[in-house]
N, C-alpha and C positions, 0 to 999 in steps of 0.2 A: 381472744387471746392470744400473747407473743408468746416463744420457745422462752426470751431471757423473763418475762414475766413473770412466766411460770418458779421458773430458777428460781430467784429469789423471792417470791410468796416460798418456796417448801424451805430453801435453805431461811427466811425469817421462820419458817412456823416447827424447822427445826431449835434452833432457838429460843423459840416460844416451852420449847419441854423442859431445858434446863432449868434444874433451881439458880434464884437467885446468884445463892449460899454458892455455888461451881464456881461463877461469873465472874464474876468480883476476885474467891480467892485463889484459879487458878493462875491470872491473867501475872500478881502480885507476885506468887511465890515461884514462877517462869523467869519472873524482874531480880526477884532475892539473889535464886539459883546463877542468873548470870551474870552478877554483880557478883559476887562470891568465887566464881567460877574464873574470872575476869584479874578479883583481888588474889589471886592464888597464884594465880599462870605467872605473874606479874610480878609476886615474892618471891618464888622458885623459880626464875629465870634472877632473880637479881642477887639471893644464894650465892646461882653459881657463878653469876659475871663477876662476885667480891668474892670466894672459893681458891679462882679463875689466877684472882689479882696477890691473895695472897700464898696461891702456890708462886706464883711467877715469879715475885719477891724474897719466900722462901730459896728456894732451885737460886737466884744472883746472888742472895747475902753467902750461900754454901757453897759457891763457885769462888764466891771474892773471899771468904776464908781458905780456901784451900789451894788456890795461888798459892797469896800470902805466904802462909803455911811453907808451899815449898820452895820458896821463890826462897826465903829464910835459910830454908833445912840447905836447899842443891847449894845459897852460894856460901855460905861458910865453911867447904871445904876447897875454892874456888880461894878464896881471906886469907884463909891457913901457910894453901901452897904462896900464892902472889906477895906477903906478907917473910915464909920465909927463904924465897925467891930475891926480898930487894934486901935482906941482910943474908948469905949465902956476897952477893951481890958490893956489900957495904965493910963487908969483912971482918964481922961482928956473929959472923955466924959461918962455922968448921965442917964442911958433911963428913971430914973425915973424922973428929972428932969425937970414937960414938960416948964417949961422958957424954956428953953435951946434947947431945945428943938424944941421950934417957938407956942407953946397954949400959951394961957392965963391965967394965976395962978387959977381965981377964974374956970375955968369950962376946967381943965381935961379932956380929953380925957379915957375912958373908954373901954373895951371890945366890950362892948354892941352894942358902934359906928358903929364897924365896921358892 
């Protein structure tokens, strides 16, 4: 008998000692565990990708809102200065008239007060 034939005979004899219940259950369980593991892994990756996309959307939305609010906040003083400059140029606003500026007439503001 060749060495290969004796190896096959020994492996066949080892399989004949295993109960059929175990021989049918183990491969089925391995397939089941493998399928559940793959589905779980793919589900986890999909969940991570969804969370990443939502975090990116939230970051972009917050950035847009901050930009809009800052733009509005910082442009208001510029608009007031531009309107006052135009009023002075048109002669409708006199910077030497303290009452028009909102200061009391008896207590004019001077450069020393600044």
